[in-house]
C-alpha positions in Angstrom: 14.4 53.1 19.6 13.7 51.3 15.9 12.5 47.7 16.2 15.8 45.9 15.6 16.5 43.6 12.9 16.9 39.9 14.0 19.7 37.7 13.1 19.7 34.7 14.0 22.8 32.6 13.3 22.6 28.4 14.2 24.9 25.7 13.9 23.9 22.1 13.9 24.7 19.1 16.7 27.2 21.5 18.5 28.6 20.9 22.0 27.8 23.5 24.5 31.5 23.8 25.5 33.0 24.1 21.9 33.5 28.1 22.5 37.0 29.3 22.8 36.1 31.2 25.7 35.3 28.4 28.0 37.4 25.9 26.3 41.0 26.4 25.4 41.5 23.5 23.1 39.0 25.2 20.4 39.6 28.5 18.9 36.2 30.4 18.1 37.2 33.9 17.7 34.1 35.2 15.8 31.8 33.3 18.5 34.3 34.6 21.2 33.5 38.0 19.8 30.0 37.4 20.1 30.6 36.8 23.8 32.1 39.6 24.6 29.9 41.9 22.6 27.0 40.3 24.4 25.2 37.9 27.2 26.6 34.2 26.8 23.8 31.5 28.7 25.0 28.6 30.4 21.7 26.8 31.0 20.1 26.5 27.5 18.1 23.3 26.3 16.8 22.0 23.0 13.0 20.7 23.4 13.9 17.7 21.4 17.6 16.5 21.0 16.9 15.9 17.2 16.9 18.1 13.8 13.3 18.3 13.1 11.3 18.6 16.1 13.7 21.2 17.7 14.0 23.2 14.1 10.0 23.2 14.0 9.9 24.3 17.2 12.5 27.4 16.9 9.8 28.7 14.3 6.8 28.2 15.5 7.2 28.7 19.6 5.3 25.2 20.4 6.8 21.8 21.8 7.2 18.9 19.1 4.2 17.4 21.1 1.7 20.0 19.8 3.3 21.3 16.4 3.4 17.7 14.8 6.9 17.2 13.9 7.8 15.1 16.9 10.9 13.3 15.6 12.9 12.9 12.0 10.7 11.6 9.5 7.7 13.6 10.4 6.7 16.9 8.7 6.2 19.9 10.3 2.5 20.9 8.8 2.1 23.7 6.8 -0.7 25.3 8.5 0.9 25.8 11.7 1.6 29.3 12.6 5.1 30.5 12.6 7.4 32.8 13.7 7.6 34.3 10.6 4.6 34.8 9.7 4.0 37.5 12.7 7.3 39.0 11.6 5.9 39.6 8.3 2.7 40.7 9.1 4.7 43.3 11.3 6.7 44.7 8.2 9.6 42.3 8.8 11.4 40.9 5.8 12.0 37.1 6.5 14.4 34.6 5.2 16.2 31.4 5.4 19.4 30.4 4.3 21.0 26.7 5.0 19.3 23.8 6.7 15.6 23.8 6.9 14.6 20.0 8.1 11.0 21.4 8.5 10.0 18.1 6.5 13.1 16.2 5.2 11.3 12.9 4.4 7.5 13.2 4.5 7.4 9.2 5.8 3.9 9.1 6.2 1.8 8.0 3.0 -0.3 10.9 3.3 2.7 13.5 3.5 4.3 15.3 0.8 7.8 16.6 0.9 10.2 19.0 -0.6 13.5 17.8 1.2 13.8 14.7 -0.3 14.9 12.7 -3.4 14.4 13.1 -6.1 13.2 16.7 -6.0 16.6 17.8 -3.9 18.3 17.5 -7.7 15.5 18.8 -10.0 17.5 22.1 -10.4 15.1 23.6 -12.2 12.4 23.2 -9.2 14.8 25.0 -7.0 15.6 27.7 -9.7 12.0 29.2 -9.3 11.2 28.1 -6.1 11.1 31.5 -4.5 8.6 32.9 -7.3 6.7 30.0 -6.6 6.5 28.6 -3.2 7.1 31.4 -1.3 6.3 32.7 1.7 7.7 28.9 3.0 6.8 28.7 6.7 6.8 32.3 7.2 9.8 32.9 5.1 9.7 35.4 2.1 13.2 34.3 1.1 14.6 30.7 1.3 18.0 29.1 -0.2 18.1 25.7 1.2 20.3 22.5 1.3 19.9 19.1 3.1 23.4 17.4 3.1 25.9 17.3 6.1 29.2 16.9 4.6 29.0 14.7 1.2 26.1 13.1 2.0 24.1 12.0 -1.3 21.1 14.6 0.3 23.0 17.4 -1.5 21.1 19.2 -4.3 18.5 22.3 -3.8 20.1 26.0 -4.2 23.5 25.1 -2.7 23.9 23.1 -5.9 22.7 26.0 -8.2 25.6 27.9 -6.7 28.1 25.2 -7.1 27.1 25.5 -11.0 27.2 29.2 -10.6 30.7 28.7 -9.6 31.6 26.8 -12.4 31.9 23.3 -10.5 29.7 21.6 -13.1 30.8 17.9 -11.7 29.8 19.0 -8.2 28.1 15.6 -7.9 31.9 13.8 -8.0 32.4 15.4 -4.4 29.1 13.8 -2.7 28.4 10.1 -2.3 25.9 8.6 -4.6 21.9 9.3 -3.0 21.8 5.4 -4.4 24.5 3.5 -2.9 26.1 6.0 -0.3 29.4 5.7 -1.6 32.2 6.5 -1.7 32.4 7.5 2.0 35.0 10.2 2.6 36.8 11.0 5.8 38.4 13.6 7.6 39.5 15.7 4.6 37.4 17.1 1.9 38.9 17.5 -1.4 35.9 20.0 -1.7 37.5 23.6 -2.2 37.2 26.0 1.2 35.6 28.6 -1.1 33.0 26.0 -2.2 31.9 24.6 1.0 28.6 24.8 2.3 29.4 26.8 5.3 31.1 29.5 2.6 27.6 29.4 0.8 25.2 30.0 3.7 27.5 32.6 4.9 28.1 34.2 1.3 23.9 33.7 0.7 22.8 34.9 4.1 25.1 38.4 3.5 23.3 38.7 0.3 19.8 38.8 2.2 20.8 41.1 4.3 22.3 43.4 2.1 18.8 43.3 -0.1 17.0 44.5 3.4 19.7 47.1 3.8 19.3 48.7 0.3 15.7 48.6 0.6 15.4 50.4 4.3 13.4 47.3 5.5 13.7 45.5 9.1 14.8 41.6 8.4 14.7 38.2 10.1 17.2 36.4 8.6 18.1 32.9 9.7 21.5 31.7 8.8 21.6 27.8 9.3 24.8 26.5 9.1 24.9 22.5 8.4 28.4 21.7 11.1 29.5 20.0 13.0 27.1 17.6 12.8 28.5 14.6 11.3 30.0 12.9 8.9 33.7 14.3 9.8 34.6 16.0 6.9 36.2 19.2 6.6 38.6 20.8 3.6 41.9 21.9 4.1 43.2 23.2 6.2 40.8 22.8 8.7 41.2 19.2 9.1 45.3 19.5 10.3 43.6 22.2 12.4 43.4 20.5 15.7 46.0 17.6 16.7 44.0 14.1 17.3 46.5 13.7 20.3 45.9 16.5 22.1 41.9 15.8 22.3 40.5 14.5 25.2 36.9 12.5 24.4 34.4 11.8 27.1 34.6 8.5 28.9 32.5 5.9 30.3 33.4 5.1 34.1 33.7 1.5 35.2 30.2 0.3 36.4 28.4 3.5 35.3 26.1 1.7 33.1 24.8 -0.6 35.8 22.5 2.2 37.3 21.1 3.3 34.1 18.3 1.6 32.0 18.8 -1.1 29.8 19.0 0.2 26.4 22.1 2.4 27.4 24.0 -0.8 28.7 23.0 -2.5 25.3 24.8 0.5 23.5 28.3 -1.3 25.1 27.9 -4.4 23.0 29.5 -4.8 19.7 26.1 -6.6 18.4 23.1 -5.2 20.5 19.6 -6.3 20.2 17.1 -3.1 20.1 13.9 -5.0 18.8 11.9 -4.4 22.0 12.2 -1.3 21.2 11.0 -1.1 17.8 7.1 -0.3 16.5 7.3 1.6 13.9 8.9 2.9 10.8 10.7 5.4 12.3 14.5 5.3 13.3 15.6 5.3 16.6 18.6 7.3 16.9 21.5 6.0 18.8 20.2 2.4 19.3 23.4 0.6 17.8 26.5 -0.5 19.5 28.5 2.6 20.6 31.7 0.9 21.2 34.9 3.1 19.9 38.2 3.3 21.0 40.2 6.2 22.3 42.6 6.9 19.1 39.1 7.0 16.9 37.1 9.2 19.5 40.2 11.7 19.2 40.2 11.5 15.5 36.6 12.4 15.2 37.1 15.3 17.9 39.8 16.8 15.7 37.7 17.0 12.4 34.8 18.2 14.5 36.5 20.9 16.3 37.7 22.1 12.8 34.7 22.0 11.5 33.6 24.3 14.2 36.2 26.3 13.5 35.8 26.9 9.6 32.3 27.7 10.4 33.0 30.1 12.9 35.3 32.2 10.3 32.0 32.3 7.7 30.2 33.7 10.6 32.4 36.3 11.2 32.1 37.3 7.9 28.8 37.7 8.6 29.4 39.7 11.4 31.8 42.0 9.5 29.3 42.5 6.9 26.8 44.1 9.6 29.7 46.5 10.8 30.3 47.2 7.3 26.6 47.8 6.6 26.2 50.1 9.9 23.6 47.8 11.2 25.4 46.0 14.1 23.9 48.9 16.5 20.4 48.0 15.5 20.6 44.2 15.4 19.5 41.6 17.6 21.9 38.8 16.8 21.5 35.3 18.4 23.9 32.3 18.0 23.0 28.7 18.9 22.5 25.0 18.0 19.3 22.7 18.0 21.2 20.7 20.1 24.2 19.3 21.0 26.6 16.0 20.6 27.8 13.0 22.2 31.8 12.1 21.6 32.7 9.4 24.0 30.2 10.7 26.9 28.7 7.8 28.9 30.3 5.9 26.4 27.9 7.5 23.8 28.4 8.8 20.5 26.6 11.4 18.5 22.7 11.5 19.4 19.6 9.3 21.0 17.5 9.0 23.5 20.2 10.2 26.3 19.4 12.6 28.3 22.7 14.1 29.4 23.7 17.4 29.5 25.9 17.2 26.4 23.3 16.3 24.4 20.5 18.5 25.6 22.4 22.0 26.5 23.2 24.1 24.0 24.7 27.2 23.7 23.2 30.8 23.3 24.6 34.2 22.9 23.1 37.2 22.1 23.9 40.4 21.3 22.3 43.5 20.7 24.4 46.7 21.9 22.8 49.0 24.3 20.2 46.7 25.0 21.7 43.0 26.1 24.8 43.5 28.4 28.2 43.0 27.4 30.7 40.5 28.5 27.7 39.3 30.7 27.3 35.4 31.5 24.1 34.2 33.1 23.1 30.8 34.5 19.0 31.5 33.6 17.0 28.4 32.5 15.7 28.6 28.6 14.8 26.7 26.0 14.7 27.0 22.2 10.8 27.2 22.1 11.7 30.5 24.3 13.0 32.3 20.8 9.6 32.8 19.0 8.0 34.4 22.0 11.4 36.6 22.6 11.7 37.7 19.0 8.3 39.0 18.8 9.0 40.9 22.5 11.9 42.6 20.9 10.2 43.6 18.2 7.1 44.9 20.1 5.1 42.3 18.5 2.1 40.3 20.2 2.9 37.5 21.3 0.1 34.6 20.4 -1.3 32.7 23.4 -0.5 29.5 21.9 3.2 30.1 22.0 4.4 27.8 24.6 7.7 29.6 25.0 8.3 31.6 27.7 9.4 35.5 26.7 13.1 35.8 28.1 13.5 39.7 26.9 13.8 40.4 30.8 16.7 38.3 31.0 18.2 38.7 28.0 18.0 42.7 29.1 19.3 41.2 32.7 16.6 43.1 33.9 15.6 40.2 35.7 17.7 36.8 36.9 15.4 34.2 35.2 11.7 33.5 34.2 11.7 29.8 34.2 12.4 27.8 37.4 12.2 24.5 35.3 12.1 23.5 31.5 11.1 20.0 29.5 12.7 18.3 26.9 10.7 15.6 24.9 12.0 12.9 23.3 9.9 10.2 20.9 10.7 7.8 18.1 8.0 5.7 18.8 4.3 5.7 19.8 5.6 4.4 23.0 8.4 2.4 23.4 10.8 5.3 23.2 8.9 7.9 24.2 10.3 10.2 26.9 10.4 13.4 29.1 13.1 15.0 31.2 12.2 17.7 33.7 15.4 20.0 34.0 15.5 22.6 37.0 18.1 24.8 38.9 19.5 21.7 40.4 17.9 18.3 39.2 17.0 16.4 36.4 14.5 13.8 35.8 13.9 11.7 33.1 10.6 9.2 32.6 9.8 6.8 30.1 6.1 5.9 28.6 4.8 2.6 30.3 8.6 2.0 32.2 9.4 1.8 35.9 13.1 2.7 35.1 14.3 6.4 34.8 16.7 8.7 35.7 17.8 11.1 38.4 20.4 13.3 38.3 21.9 16.0 40.9 23.5 18.7 38.6 24.8 21.0 41.1 26.8 17.6 42.9 27.4 15.5 40.1 27.4 18.0 37.1 28.9 15.1 34.5 25.8 12.6 35.5 27.5 9.9 36.9 25.4 8.5 39.5 21.4 7.5 38.4 19.5 8.2 41.8 16.7 6.9 40.4 16.4 3.9 42.8 18.7 5.3 45.0 16.2 5.1 49.1 17.8 8.3 50.0 16.9 10.4 47.1 12.9 8.8 46.7 11.8 12.3 48.5 13.5 14.3 45.6 12.3 11.7 43.0 8.4 12.3 44.5 8.9 16.1 44.3 10.5 16.2 40.9 7.7 13.8 39.7 4.9 16.0 41.3 6.6 19.5 39.5 6.6 17.7 36.3 3.3 16.7 36.3 2.5 20.8 37.2 4.8 21.8 34.5 2.5 19.3 31.9 -0.4 20.6 33.2 -0.1 24.1 32.2 0.9 22.6 28.3 -2.2 20.5 28.4 -4.3 23.5 27.3 -2.3 23.9 24.0 -2.1 20.2 23.4 -6.1 20.0 23.5 -5.9 22.6 21.1 -3.7 21.1 18.5 -3.5 17.4 19.0 -0.7 16.9 16.9 1.2 13.7 18.1 -0.4 11.9 21.9 
């Protein structure tokens, strides 16, 4: 069989259970179709529960502590080898449409960024970008926009597309980049046919069509921005779900007493997190998370609407693959960069809260005749595994520097698993918000740099992670065993960290 095309479809900040096949409250017919025609994996984790670090790991096969983009505001160094570069050398045409976030701020004094103001709105720069600046991180062709919903980060290729569609006043539909106003919620007056999810689908299809016309294998990353907040979506998707039907997560009485102090502070109206701050980088989630049930239900209804609208656009891409006769030899992978909290444990959005809701993500793989259809697997995986697995499917060598594990035999159902554990990193500050989580088949251990507190959960007997066993006398032998397993896993990564010192 010829080497497959690769279509990577990703969402942003999507909870693992927002798939119709496992959640009757949400409608995702396109993703459900992928589940019927492929394999859904239920134990897949992000390498870091924030955007830039995980996205950089997807294209490098490296953990954030090694590739260098260790938090939002850091930049993926442009000399780090990428998946796209390996595929290009192997004869593939590579493209990225949608969200990149490899260099969102360039906060360090010696860094520049193409994904920040004022370059974002310099449309002449973006009009010639593909002639002047590609390949970019291994992509022959890129079309980008950084904004979520009506954020003032809008610009780049999406703004060019809006103008080409006749919307010369596109700025009116977005916040002012200086003031952040006006802020919208729920229904967006931007027509659905001009939404960035529509743009991502349309332009991804264009890249696939060009590769088909040239009879060249392709790697196309269709990188959707939703359902990442702000909670905003065009009609009729804003009213698709009744808030009264939504069941957001909850915080149980006394649940916080067993967790570290920064969790407990989130339940105060005006918490003081100054003790956790030591640099200019933001600490996601270090704020009050108090929110009443009705507002959580409203958020969840819009979040579901955003997901369903994105699902419709994903369906357009899948249908076009069928029409072009490419589906049989295209490896389609759907996933998200990290999860999302909607009231679970009293928390919202994301932060240094390593619960399954935030770390675990959807993963669906389809390749007719190669990956079993209508199949489910609980094999442990991490998004850092995508790069080596893609290269293996394309019969290309996997560089020894890559830290991910080749999952091709698991995806083909030739082996039940190739991982016994996986690691999730999180670092917002040099030391004070710096943690590691070990996930095994049955347990989860989280440690914090220079702290004597931590978390230990029994995922089999406490799947909702309601009881932290860190200080439980009966769990100390288990904790010691998991510490040893974490140490061994870190030692296996150490030679790579020594090869590329990109963050302690």
